[in-house]
C-alpha positions in Angstrom: 6.7 5.6 11.3 5.0 2.7 9.7 6.0 1.7 6.3 4.2 -0.5 3.8 6.4 -1.7 1.0 4.9 -2.6 -2.2 6.4 -4.6 -5.0 5.8 -3.9 -9.0 2.3 -3.6 -10.1 0.2 -6.8 -11.1 -3.1 -6.8 -12.4 -5.9 -8.8 -10.2 -9.1 -10.2 -11.1 -11.5 -8.1 -9.0 -13.8 -11.0 -8.8 -11.1 -12.9 -7.2 -9.5 -10.3 -5.0 -11.0 -9.9 -1.7 -11.1 -6.2 -1.5 -12.2 -5.9 -5.2 -9.0 -4.3 -6.6 -8.0 -4.7 -10.3 -4.3 -4.2 -9.4 -1.9 -4.1 -6.6 1.6 -2.9 -6.4 3.6 0.0 -7.7 4.2 1.6 -10.8 6.4 5.1 -12.0 4.2 7.9 -11.8 1.1 6.5 -10.0 -0.9 8.9 -8.0 -1.1 9.1 -4.5 -4.7 7.9 -4.6 -3.6 4.9 -7.0 -0.8 4.2 -4.1 -3.5 3.9 -1.3 -5.8 1.9 -3.6 -2.9 -0.8 -4.4 -1.3 -0.7 -1.2 -4.3 -1.2 1.1 -5.1 -5.2 2.1 -5.1 -7.6 4.7 -1.5 -6.9 6.6 -0.4 -8.8 9.7 0.7 -5.8 12.2 1.2 -5.6 15.8 -2.1 -3.7 16.5 -0.5 -1.5 19.5 2.6 -0.8 17.5 0.5 0.4 14.4 -1.9 2.4 16.5 1.0 4.2 18.3 2.7 5.3 15.0 2.1 8.9 14.0 3.0 8.3 10.2 2.0 5.7 7.6 4.0 5.5 4.6 3.5 3.5 1.4 6.9 3.0 -0.4 8.1 1.0 -3.5 10.9 -1.2 -3.5 13.2 1.7 -4.2 12.2 3.3 -0.8 10.0 6.3 -2.8 7.3 7.5 -0.7 4.1 7.0 -2.8 1.6 7.9 0.0 1.6 9.4 3.4 -0.6 9.4 6.0 -0.5 11.1 9.8 
């Protein structure tokens, strides 16, 4: 399992963000789609390890799973 942890939500300027996001990070009650939008980004992973995982979770700093992909 690969986990991507997000800190608290913060606003972004879509013109300054390479992915055009207006926010990143987690907030209470966010939808799974919002978690994927906020959690996507440029991450440094060992490609072989990441591709070998059967599950990816986006979690908040408390360890709550916000989004899950298999």
